ChimeraX commands (.cxc) that place a marker at each C-alpha (Angstrom):
marker #1 position 40.48,-0.96,-5.01 radius 0.5
marker #1 position 37.83,-2.78,-2.99 radius 0.5
marker #1 position 35.84,-3.57,-6.13 radius 0.5
marker #1 position 38.98,-4.96,-7.78 radius 0.5
marker #1 position 39.62,-7.26,-4.80 radius 0.5
marker #1 position 36.03,-8.53,-4.86 radius 0.5
marker #1 position 36.27,-9.06,-8.63 radius 0.5
marker #1 position 39.44,-11.10,-8.23 radius 0.5
marker #1 position 37.97,-13.12,-5.38 radius 0.5
marker #1 position 34.82,-14.19,-7.19 radius 0.5
marker #1 position 36.54,-15.05,-10.46 radius 0.5
marker #1 position 39.34,-16.75,-8.54 radius 0.5
marker #1 position 36.77,-18.98,-6.82 radius 0.5
marker #1 position 35.07,-19.80,-10.11 radius 0.5
marker #1 position 38.35,-20.65,-11.86 radius 0.5
marker #1 position 39.50,-22.72,-8.87 radius 0.5
marker #1 position 36.20,-24.60,-8.92 radius 0.5
marker #1 position 36.54,-25.39,-12.63 radius 0.5
marker #1 position 40.10,-26.59,-12.06 radius 0.5
marker #1 position 39.02,-28.88,-9.20 radius 0.5
marker #1 position 36.25,-30.40,-11.31 radius 0.5
marker #1 position 38.67,-31.15,-14.15 radius 0.5
marker #1 position 41.30,-32.61,-11.80 radius 0.5
marker #1 position 38.67,-34.72,-10.01 radius 0.5
marker #1 position 37.31,-36.21,-13.22 radius 0.5
marker #1 position 40.81,-36.98,-14.52 radius 0.5
marker #1 position 41.88,-38.50,-11.20 radius 0.5
marker #1 position 38.84,-40.76,-11.10 radius 0.5
marker #1 position 38.99,-41.76,-14.77 radius 0.5
marker #1 position 42.65,-42.77,-14.88 radius 0.5
marker #1 position 43.29,-46.10,-13.09 radius 0.5
marker #1 position 45.99,-46.03,-10.44 radius 0.5
marker #1 position 48.31,-48.91,-9.64 radius 0.5
marker #1 position 47.76,-50.31,-6.14 radius 0.5
marker #1 position 49.89,-52.81,-4.26 radius 0.5
marker #1 position 48.42,-55.95,-2.74 radius 0.5
marker #1 position 48.04,-56.08,1.01 radius 0.5
marker #1 position 49.93,-58.85,2.75 radius 0.5
marker #1 position 49.54,-61.09,5.80 radius 0.5
marker #1 position 52.69,-62.92,6.95 radius 0.5
marker #1 position 52.79,-66.30,8.73 radius 0.5
marker #1 position 49.54,-66.32,10.65 radius 0.5
marker #1 position 47.49,-69.17,12.08 radius 0.5
marker #1 position 44.07,-69.93,10.61 radius 0.5
marker #1 position 41.19,-69.87,13.06 radius 0.5
marker #1 position 38.47,-71.06,10.66 radius 0.5
marker #1 position 38.38,-72.23,7.06 radius 0.5
marker #1 position 35.02,-73.23,5.59 radius 0.5
marker #1 position 34.96,-74.67,2.11 radius 0.5
marker #1 position 32.20,-75.62,-0.29 radius 0.5
marker #1 position 31.51,-75.56,-4.03 radius 0.5
marker #1 position 35.03,-74.45,-4.83 radius 0.5
marker #1 position 34.97,-71.41,-2.53 radius 0.5
marker #1 position 36.74,-71.08,0.79 radius 0.5
marker #1 position 35.96,-68.65,3.61 radius 0.5
marker #1 position 38.78,-67.91,6.02 radius 0.5
marker #1 position 39.33,-66.14,9.31 radius 0.5
marker #1 position 42.66,-65.83,11.08 radius 0.5
marker #1 position 43.31,-66.20,14.77 radius 0.5
marker #1 position 42.81,-63.03,16.82 radius 0.5
marker #1 position 41.36,-61.17,13.84 radius 0.5
marker #1 position 37.77,-60.34,12.84 radius 0.5
marker #1 position 38.69,-59.83,9.17 radius 0.5
marker #1 position 37.28,-62.32,6.66 radius 0.5
marker #1 position 38.80,-63.51,3.40 radius 0.5
marker #1 position 37.46,-65.39,0.41 radius 0.5
marker #1 position 39.43,-67.98,-1.60 radius 0.5
marker #1 position 38.18,-68.86,-5.08 radius 0.5
marker #1 position 39.92,-72.21,-4.97 radius 0.5
marker #1 position 39.55,-73.08,-8.66 radius 0.5
marker #1 position 41.31,-69.88,-9.77 radius 0.5
marker #1 position 44.60,-70.92,-8.15 radius 0.5
marker #1 position 47.44,-72.77,-9.74 radius 0.5
marker #1 position 47.85,-75.40,-8.45 radius 0.5
marker #1 position 44.23,-75.64,-7.38 radius 0.5
marker #1 position 43.79,-74.90,-3.69 radius 0.5
marker #1 position 41.60,-76.87,-1.28 radius 0.5
marker #1 position 41.06,-77.32,2.44 radius 0.5
marker #1 position 42.99,-80.59,2.30 radius 0.5
marker #1 position 46.24,-78.63,2.34 radius 0.5
marker #1 position 45.32,-77.33,5.80 radius 0.5
marker #1 position 44.78,-80.75,7.39 radius 0.5
marker #1 position 48.41,-81.61,7.99 radius 0.5
marker #1 position 49.12,-80.38,11.50 radius 0.5
marker #1 position 49.70,-76.76,12.40 radius 0.5
marker #1 position 50.02,-74.73,9.24 radius 0.5
marker #1 position 51.15,-71.13,8.97 radius 0.5
marker #1 position 49.76,-69.10,6.10 radius 0.5
marker #1 position 50.97,-66.01,4.30 radius 0.5
marker #1 position 48.93,-64.43,1.55 radius 0.5
marker #1 position 48.28,-61.38,-0.60 radius 0.5
marker #1 position 44.82,-59.90,-1.05 radius 0.5
marker #1 position 43.00,-57.02,-2.69 radius 0.5
marker #1 position 41.33,-54.26,-0.69 radius 0.5
marker #1 position 39.28,-52.65,-3.47 radius 0.5
marker #1 position 36.80,-55.55,-3.68 radius 0.5
marker #1 position 34.73,-57.31,-1.05 radius 0.5
marker #1 position 32.18,-60.11,-1.14 radius 0.5
marker #1 position 29.39,-60.46,1.39 radius 0.5
marker #1 position 29.50,-63.95,2.88 radius 0.5
marker #1 position 27.31,-65.95,5.23 radius 0.5
marker #1 position 28.78,-69.41,5.79 radius 0.5
marker #1 position 28.23,-71.97,8.54 radius 0.5
marker #1 position 29.68,-75.36,9.45 radius 0.5
marker #1 position 28.51,-78.37,11.45 radius 0.5
marker #1 position 30.70,-77.43,14.41 radius 0.5
marker #1 position 28.83,-74.13,14.99 radius 0.5
marker #1 position 31.25,-71.88,13.13 radius 0.5
marker #1 position 29.42,-69.00,11.49 radius 0.5
marker #1 position 31.25,-66.47,9.31 radius 0.5
marker #1 position 29.26,-63.41,8.29 radius 0.5
marker #1 position 30.48,-60.17,6.77 radius 0.5
marker #1 position 32.51,-58.70,3.95 radius 0.5
marker #1 position 35.45,-60.79,2.75 radius 0.5
marker #1 position 38.54,-59.67,0.82 radius 0.5
marker #1 position 39.66,-61.79,-2.16 radius 0.5
marker #1 position 43.01,-63.58,-1.84 radius 0.5
marker #1 position 45.25,-63.78,-4.90 radius 0.5
marker #1 position 48.33,-65.60,-3.60 radius 0.5
marker #1 position 48.82,-68.13,-0.77 radius 0.5
marker #1 position 51.97,-69.54,0.79 radius 0.5
marker #1 position 51.67,-72.43,3.28 radius 0.5
marker #1 position 54.36,-73.30,5.81 radius 0.5
marker #1 position 54.12,-76.73,7.42 radius 0.5
marker #1 position 55.46,-77.53,10.88 radius 0.5
marker #1 position 57.80,-80.32,9.79 radius 0.5
marker #1 position 60.11,-78.09,7.78 radius 0.5
marker #1 position 58.86,-78.95,4.29 radius 0.5
marker #1 position 59.30,-76.47,1.50 radius 0.5
marker #1 position 56.56,-73.82,1.45 radius 0.5
marker #1 position 53.75,-74.47,-1.00 radius 0.5
marker #1 position 52.74,-71.50,-3.13 radius 0.5
marker #1 position 49.36,-71.01,-4.84 radius 0.5
marker #1 position 48.70,-68.09,-7.19 radius 0.5
marker #1 position 45.66,-66.95,-9.14 radius 0.5
marker #1 position 45.64,-66.15,-12.84 radius 0.5
marker #1 position 45.17,-62.50,-11.91 radius 0.5
marker #1 position 48.35,-62.56,-9.84 radius 0.5
marker #1 position 50.33,-64.11,-12.69 radius 0.5
marker #1 position 49.18,-61.30,-14.97 radius 0.5
marker #1 position 49.80,-58.51,-12.41 radius 0.5
marker #1 position 52.32,-59.72,-9.82 radius 0.5
marker #1 position 53.28,-56.22,-8.65 radius 0.5
marker #1 position 49.81,-54.89,-7.99 radius 0.5
marker #1 position 46.50,-54.13,-9.61 radius 0.5
marker #1 position 44.81,-51.11,-11.14 radius 0.5
marker #1 position 41.78,-49.41,-9.71 radius 0.5
marker #1 position 39.78,-46.21,-10.21 radius 0.5
marker #1 position 39.59,-43.79,-7.29 radius 0.5
marker #1 position 36.19,-42.38,-8.16 radius 0.5
marker #1 position 35.37,-41.53,-4.55 radius 0.5
marker #1 position 38.27,-39.11,-4.27 radius 0.5
marker #1 position 37.67,-37.80,-7.79 radius 0.5
marker #1 position 33.99,-37.10,-7.14 radius 0.5
marker #1 position 34.86,-35.42,-3.82 radius 0.5
marker #1 position 37.22,-33.04,-5.64 radius 0.5
marker #1 position 34.57,-32.31,-8.27 radius 0.5
marker #1 position 31.93,-31.57,-5.62 radius 0.5
marker #1 position 34.37,-29.22,-3.90 radius 0.5
marker #1 position 34.87,-27.50,-7.24 radius 0.5
marker #1 position 31.11,-27.06,-7.68 radius 0.5
marker #1 position 30.92,-25.51,-4.20 radius 0.5
marker #1 position 33.62,-22.98,-5.11 radius 0.5
marker #1 position 31.84,-22.10,-8.36 radius 0.5
marker #1 position 28.53,-21.60,-6.53 radius 0.5
marker #1 position 30.27,-19.41,-3.96 radius 0.5
marker #1 position 31.85,-17.30,-6.70 radius 0.5
marker #1 position 28.49,-16.88,-8.46 radius 0.5
marker #1 position 26.82,-16.00,-5.16 radius 0.5
marker #1 position 29.37,-13.23,-4.53 radius 0.5
marker #1 position 28.85,-11.96,-8.09 radius 0.5
marker #1 position 25.05,-11.83,-7.75 radius 0.5
marker #1 position 25.22,-10.25,-4.32 radius 0.5
marker #1 position 27.67,-7.57,-5.48 radius 0.5
marker #1 position 25.44,-6.83,-8.49 radius 0.5
marker #1 position 22.43,-6.29,-6.22 radius 0.5
marker #1 position 24.44,-3.91,-4.04 radius 0.5
marker #1 position 25.39,-1.80,-7.08 radius 0.5
marker #1 position 21.76,-1.65,-8.22 radius 0.5
marker #1 position 20.67,-0.59,-4.73 radius 0.5
marker #1 position 23.25,2.20,-4.64 radius 0.5
marker #1 position 22.08,3.53,-8.03 radius 0.5
marker #1 position 18.47,3.40,-6.85 radius 0.5
marker #1 position 19.27,5.32,-3.66 radius 0.5
marker #1 position 21.02,8.11,-5.60 radius 0.5
marker #1 position 18.26,8.60,-8.20 radius 0.5
marker #1 position 15.50,10.21,-5.99 radius 0.5
marker #1 position 17.88,12.82,-4.59 radius 0.5
marker #1 position 18.83,14.07,-8.06 radius 0.5
marker #1 position 15.22,14.16,-9.18 radius 0.5
marker #1 position 14.15,16.19,-6.15 radius 0.5
marker #1 position 16.88,18.76,-6.68 radius 0.5
marker #1 position 15.71,19.28,-10.25 radius 0.5
marker #1 position 12.10,19.57,-9.13 radius 0.5
marker #1 position 12.95,22.23,-6.51 radius 0.5
marker #1 position 14.82,24.41,-8.99 radius 0.5
marker #1 position 12.10,24.54,-11.67 radius 0.5
marker #1 position 9.42,26.40,-9.62 radius 0.5
marker #1 position 11.97,29.04,-8.59 radius 0.5
marker #1 position 12.88,29.71,-12.19 radius 0.5
marker #1 position 9.23,29.98,-13.16 radius 0.5
marker #1 position 8.43,32.41,-10.31 radius 0.5
marker #1 position 11.40,34.58,-11.12 radius 0.5
marker #1 position 10.26,34.78,-14.70 radius 0.5
marker #1 position 6.73,35.94,-13.80 radius 0.5
marker #1 position 7.65,38.70,-11.33 radius 0.5
marker #1 position 8.67,41.28,-13.99 radius 0.5
marker #1 position 5.33,40.83,-15.76 radius 0.5
marker #1 position 3.36,41.57,-12.59 radius 0.5
marker #1 position 5.48,44.62,-11.76 radius 0.5
marker #1 position 5.10,45.96,-15.29 radius 0.5
marker #1 position 1.34,45.68,-15.13 radius 0.5
marker #1 position 1.06,47.70,-11.88 radius 0.5
marker #1 position 3.10,50.60,-13.26 radius 0.5
marker #1 position 0.72,51.05,-16.24 radius 0.5
marker #1 position -2.25,51.39,-13.96 radius 0.5
marker link #1:1,2 radius 0.2
marker link #1:2,3 radius 0.2
marker link #1:3,4 radius 0.2
marker link #1:4,5 radius 0.2
marker link #1:5,6 radius 0.2
marker link #1:6,7 radius 0.2
marker link #1:7,8 radius 0.2
marker link #1:8,9 radius 0.2
marker link #1:9,10 radius 0.2
marker link #1:10,11 radius 0.2
marker link #1:11,12 radius 0.2
marker link #1:12,13 radius 0.2
marker link #1:13,14 radius 0.2
marker link #1:14,15 radius 0.2
marker link #1:15,16 radius 0.2
marker link #1:16,17 radius 0.2
marker link #1:17,18 radius 0.2
marker link #1:18,19 radius 0.2
marker link #1:19,20 radius 0.2
marker link #1:20,21 radius 0.2
marker link #1:21,22 radius 0.2
marker link #1:22,23 radius 0.2
marker link #1:23,24 radius 0.2
marker link #1:24,25 radius 0.2
marker link #1:25,26 radius 0.2
marker link #1:26,27 radius 0.2
marker link #1:27,28 radius 0.2
marker link #1:28,29 radius 0.2
marker link #1:29,30 radius 0.2
marker link #1:30,31 radius 0.2
marker link #1:31,32 radius 0.2
marker link #1:32,33 radius 0.2
marker link #1:33,34 radius 0.2
marker link #1:34,35 radius 0.2
marker link #1:35,36 radius 0.2
marker link #1:36,37 radius 0.2
marker link #1:37,38 radius 0.2
marker link #1:38,39 radius 0.2
marker link #1:39,40 radius 0.2
marker link #1:40,41 radius 0.2
marker link #1:41,42 radius 0.2
marker link #1:42,43 radius 0.2
marker link #1:43,44 radius 0.2
marker link #1:44,45 radius 0.2
marker link #1:45,46 radius 0.2
marker link #1:46,47 radius 0.2
marker link #1:47,48 radius 0.2
marker link #1:48,49 radius 0.2
marker link #1:49,50 radius 0.2
marker link #1:50,51 radius 0.2
marker link #1:51,52 radius 0.2
marker link #1:52,53 radius 0.2
marker link #1:53,54 radius 0.2
marker link #1:54,55 radius 0.2
marker link #1:55,56 radius 0.2
marker link #1:56,57 radius 0.2
marker link #1:57,58 radius 0.2
marker link #1:58,59 radius 0.2
marker link #1:59,60 radius 0.2
marker link #1:60,61 radius 0.2
marker link #1:61,62 radius 0.2
marker link #1:62,63 radius 0.2
marker link #1:63,64 radius 0.2
marker link #1:64,65 radius 0.2
marker link #1:65,66 radius 0.2
marker link #1:66,67 radius 0.2
marker link #1:67,68 radius 0.2
marker link #1:68,69 radius 0.2
marker link #1:69,70 radius 0.2
marker link #1:70,71 radius 0.2
marker link #1:71,72 radius 0.2
marker link #1:72,73 radius 0.2
marker link #1:73,74 radius 0.2
marker link #1:74,75 radius 0.2
marker link #1:75,76 radius 0.2
marker link #1:76,77 radius 0.2
marker link #1:77,78 radius 0.2
marker link #1:78,79 radius 0.2
marker link #1:79,80 radius 0.2
marker link #1:80,81 radius 0.2
marker link #1:81,82 radius 0.2
marker link #1:82,83 radius 0.2
marker link #1:83,84 radius 0.2
marker link #1:84,85 radius 0.2
marker link #1:85,86 radius 0.2
marker link #1:86,87 radius 0.2
marker link #1:87,88 radius 0.2
marker link #1:88,89 radius 0.2
marker link #1:89,90 radius 0.2
marker link #1:90,91 radius 0.2
marker link #1:91,92 radius 0.2
marker link #1:92,93 radius 0.2
marker link #1:93,94 radius 0.2
marker link #1:94,95 radius 0.2
marker link #1:95,96 radius 0.2
marker link #1:96,97 radius 0.2
marker link #1:97,98 radius 0.2
marker link #1:98,99 radius 0.2
marker link #1:99,100 radius 0.2
marker link #1:100,101 radius 0.2
marker link #1:101,102 radius 0.2
marker link #1:102,103 radius 0.2
marker link #1:103,104 radius 0.2
marker link #1:104,105 radius 0.2
marker link #1:105,106 radius 0.2
marker link #1:106,107 radius 0.2
marker link #1:107,108 radius 0.2
marker link #1:108,109 radius 0.2
marker link #1:109,110 radius 0.2
marker link #1:110,111 radius 0.2
marker link #1:111,112 radius 0.2
marker link #1:112,113 radius 0.2
marker link #1:113,114 radius 0.2
marker link #1:114,115 radius 0.2
marker link #1:115,116 radius 0.2
marker link #1:116,117 radius 0.2
marker link #1:117,118 radius 0.2
marker link #1:118,119 radius 0.2
marker link #1:119,120 radius 0.2
marker link #1:120,121 radius 0.2
marker link #1:121,122 radius 0.2
marker link #1:122,123 radius 0.2
marker link #1:123,124 radius 0.2
marker link #1:124,125 radius 0.2
marker link #1:125,126 radius 0.2
marker link #1:126,127 radius 0.2
marker link #1:127,128 radius 0.2
marker link #1:128,129 radius 0.2
marker link #1:129,130 radius 0.2
marker link #1:130,131 radius 0.2
marker link #1:131,132 radius 0.2
marker link #1:132,133 radius 0.2
marker link #1:133,134 radius 0.2
marker link #1:134,135 radius 0.2
marker link #1:135,136 radius 0.2
marker link #1:136,137 radius 0.2
marker link #1:137,138 radius 0.2
marker link #1:138,139 radius 0.2
marker link #1:139,140 radius 0.2
marker link #1:140,141 radius 0.2
marker link #1:141,142 radius 0.2
marker link #1:142,143 radius 0.2
marker link #1:143,144 radius 0.2
marker link #1:144,145 radius 0.2
marker link #1:145,146 radius 0.2
marker link #1:146,147 radius 0.2
marker link #1:147,148 radius 0.2
marker link #1:148,149 radius 0.2
marker link #1:149,150 radius 0.2
marker link #1:150,151 radius 0.2
marker link #1:151,152 radius 0.2
marker link #1:152,153 radius 0.2
marker link #1:153,154 radius 0.2
marker link #1:154,155 radius 0.2
marker link #1:155,156 radius 0.2
marker link #1:156,157 radius 0.2
marker link #1:157,158 radius 0.2
marker link #1:158,159 radius 0.2
marker link #1:159,160 radius 0.2
marker link #1:160,161 radius 0.2
marker link #1:161,162 radius 0.2
marker link #1:162,163 radius 0.2
marker link #1:163,164 radius 0.2
marker link #1:164,165 radius 0.2
marker link #1:165,166 radius 0.2
marker link #1:166,167 radius 0.2
marker link #1:167,168 radius 0.2
marker link #1:168,169 radius 0.2
marker link #1:169,170 radius 0.2
marker link #1:170,171 radius 0.2
marker link #1:171,172 radius 0.2
marker link #1:172,173 radius 0.2
marker link #1:173,174 radius 0.2
marker link #1:174,175 radius 0.2
marker link #1:175,176 radius 0.2
marker link #1:176,177 radius 0.2
marker link #1:177,178 radius 0.2
marker link #1:178,179 radius 0.2
marker link #1:179,180 radius 0.2
marker link #1:180,181 radius 0.2
marker link #1:181,182 radius 0.2
marker link #1:182,183 radius 0.2
marker link #1:183,184 radius 0.2
marker link #1:184,185 radius 0.2
marker link #1:185,186 radius 0.2
marker link #1:186,187 radius 0.2
marker link #1:187,188 radius 0.2
marker link #1:188,189 radius 0.2
marker link #1:189,190 radius 0.2
marker link #1:190,191 radius 0.2
marker link #1:191,192 radius 0.2
marker link #1:192,193 radius 0.2
marker link #1:193,194 radius 0.2
marker link #1:194,195 radius 0.2
marker link #1:195,196 radius 0.2
marker link #1:196,197 radius 0.2
marker link #1:197,198 radius 0.2
marker link #1:198,199 radius 0.2
marker link #1:199,200 radius 0.2
marker link #1:200,201 radius 0.2
marker link #1:201,202 radius 0.2
marker link #1:202,203 radius 0.2
marker link #1:203,204 radius 0.2
marker link #1:204,205 radius 0.2
marker link #1:205,206 radius 0.2
marker link #1:206,207 radius 0.2
marker link #1:207,208 radius 0.2
marker link #1:208,209 radius 0.2
marker link #1:209,210 radius 0.2
marker link #1:210,211 radius 0.2
marker link #1:211,212 radius 0.2
marker link #1:212,213 radius 0.2
marker link #1:213,214 radius 0.2
marker link #1:214,215 radius 0.2
marker link #1:215,216 radius 0.2
view
């Protein structure tokens, strides 16, 4: 019964490991739909622009964002932010970041990883209609974007490899125990056989010796 339980445990671990590896590879290979993250009606603390790229930071937030101005329709520029207090709402992706290091003449220095913005809505203080800017990517995928979750998939596969190794370790260890038990039993059997043989030989010789004495 104990051997059956051990057998089921080790093969169960190996089969579970194989299953986890397959699931992990499939999960990482198939792209999953992901929704854009949103920021609603916030004030801009800093916006640095140059060569068609804008770098933005909101008030009371350390997070940085990048605006590829030429990819928007209509084209976006810092000029839209120079009309009094402007509130901004936008959508951005979280699966990509760009390392930035931008400075301005008024001692503003933005350094770090920035998330790409795909849609911008500006609200002006004088009650004008909001102005909306969208990238080509957003027009093609307005409900979200697709990304591969390879980190989670690889983690599942590694866990599967660990289970397989554990199952093989139990198998090897159990095999060594069986070999050790067989080795321990072998000397005892051999010694019993060796003890019996001399007795049989001695018993066979005694009649010959007795017979010889009677003739004399």
